[in-house]
C-alpha positions as a Markdown table, in Angstrom:
| # | Residue | x | y | z |
|---|---|---|---|---|
| 1 | Met | 3.1 | -17.8 | 13.6 |
| 2 | Arg | 0.7 | -16.4 | 16.2 |
| 3 | Ser | 1.1 | -13.7 | 18.8 |
| 4 | Pro | -1.9 | -12.5 | 20.9 |
| 5 | Asp | -0.9 | -8.9 | 20.4 |
| 6 | Val | -0.7 | -9.1 | 16.6 |
| 7 | Leu | -3.9 | -9.6 | 14.4 |
| 8 | Gly | -5.8 | -10.7 | 17.5 |
| 9 | Gly | -3.7 | -13.9 | 17.6 |
| 10 | Asp | -4.8 | -15.0 | 14.1 |
| 11 | Pro | -2.2 | -16.9 | 12.1 |
| 12 | Arg | 0.2 | -14.8 | 10.1 |
| 13 | Val | 3.5 | -14.8 | 8.2 |
| 14 | Glu | 6.3 | -14.9 | 10.7 |
| 15 | Gly | 7.8 | -11.5 | 11.3 |
| 16 | Thr | 5.0 | -9.6 | 9.6 |
| 17 | Arg | 1.4 | -8.4 | 10.2 |
| 18 | Val | 0.3 | -10.3 | 7.0 |
| 19 | Gly | -2.4 | -12.7 | 8.0 |
| 20 | Val | -3.1 | -16.0 | 6.4 |
| 21 | Ile | -6.6 | -14.8 | 5.7 |
| 22 | His | -5.2 | -11.7 | 3.9 |
| 23 | Ile | -3.2 | -13.8 | 1.5 |
| 24 | Lys | -6.2 | -16.1 | 0.8 |
| 25 | Glu | -8.5 | -13.1 | 0.2 |
| 26 | Arg | -6.0 | -11.6 | -2.3 |
| 27 | Leu | -5.8 | -15.0 | -4.1 |
| 28 | Asp | -9.6 | -15.2 | -4.2 |
| 29 | Ala | -9.6 | -11.7 | -5.7 |
| 30 | Gly | -7.6 | -13.0 | -8.6 |
| 31 | Asp | -4.1 | -11.8 | -7.5 |
| 32 | Asp | -1.2 | -13.9 | -8.6 |
| 33 | Pro | 0.9 | -15.4 | -5.8 |
| 34 | Ala | 4.0 | -13.7 | -7.0 |
| 35 | Gln | 2.3 | -10.4 | -7.0 |
| 36 | Ile | 0.9 | -11.0 | -3.5 |
| 37 | Ala | 4.5 | -11.8 | -2.3 |
| 38 | Ala | 5.9 | -8.6 | -3.9 |
| 39 | Asp | 3.1 | -6.4 | -2.5 |
| 40 | Tyr | 3.6 | -7.6 | 1.0 |
| 41 | Asp | 7.4 | -7.8 | 0.6 |
| 42 | Ile | 7.5 | -11.5 | 1.6 |
| 43 | Asp | 8.9 | -14.6 | -0.1 |
| 44 | Leu | 6.8 | -16.5 | -2.5 |
| 45 | Ala | 7.3 | -19.5 | -0.3 |
| 46 | Asp | 5.6 | -17.6 | 2.5 |
| 47 | Val | 2.5 | -17.1 | 0.3 |
| 48 | Tyr | 2.3 | -20.8 | -0.4 |
| 49 | His | 3.0 | -21.7 | 3.2 |
| 50 | Ala | 0.1 | -19.5 | 4.3 |
| 51 | Leu | -2.2 | -21.0 | 1.7 |
| 52 | Ala | -1.2 | -24.5 | 2.8 |
| 53 | Tyr | -2.0 | -23.5 | 6.4 |
| 54 | Tyr | -5.3 | -22.1 | 5.3 |
| 55 | Tyr | -6.3 | -25.4 | 3.6 |
| 56 | Asp | -4.9 | -27.6 | 6.3 |
| 57 | Thr | -7.0 | -25.9 | 9.0 |
| 58 | Pro | -10.5 | -25.3 | 7.5 |
| 59 | Glu | -12.4 | -25.1 | 10.8 |
| 60 | Glu | -10.0 | -22.5 | 12.2 |
| 61 | Met | -10.2 | -20.4 | 9.0 |
| 62 | Asp | -14.0 | -20.7 | 8.9 |
| 63 | Glu | -14.1 | -19.4 | 12.5 |
| 64 | Ile | -11.8 | -16.5 | 11.6 |
| 65 | Glu | -13.9 | -15.6 | 8.5 |
| 66 | Thr | -17.1 | -15.8 | 10.5 |
| 67 | Arg | -15.7 | -13.5 | 13.2 |
| 68 | Arg | -14.5 | -11.0 | 10.6 |
| 69 | Asp | -17.8 | -11.0 | 8.8 |
| 70 | Ala | -19.7 | -10.4 | 12.1 |
| 71 | Phe | -17.3 | -7.5 | 13.0 |
| 72 | Val | -18.0 | -5.9 | 9.6 |
| 73 | Glu | -21.7 | -6.3 | 10.0 |
| 74 | Asp | -21.6 | -4.8 | 13.4 |
| 75 | Ile | -19.9 | -1.7 | 12.0 |
| 76 | Arg | -22.4 | -1.5 | 9.2 |
| 77 | Arg | -25.2 | -1.5 | 11.7 |
| 78 | Glu | -23.6 | 1.1 | 14.0 |
| 79 | Arg | -22.4 | 3.4 | 11.2 |
| 80 | Pro | -24.5 | 3.0 | 8.1 |
| 81 | Gly | -22.7 | 4.0 | 4.9 |
| 82 | Thr | -19.3 | 3.5 | 6.4 |
| 83 | Ile | -18.5 | 0.2 | 4.8 |
| 84 | Glu | -19.8 | -0.6 | 1.4 |
| 85 | Arg | -20.9 | -4.1 | 0.5 |
| 86 | Thr | -19.0 | -5.9 | -2.2 |
């Protein structure tokens, strides 16, 4: 689902502010899909649906990740020490 006024229009789990990218980042960090679902209070099927969307739209997800990375770098330049590198 998308709404221009929620998460800047980025894809998300319907009825939530949980972005597809957030779910993918949690998975990449080693979190179990069932734990992700529990933490966000969504169905496990929503987690898998979000991951399917992520892998089905690689160009879109790359653009979102690039935009997010640029935003973080801008903040780091403007406010040194505000966001630590991981």
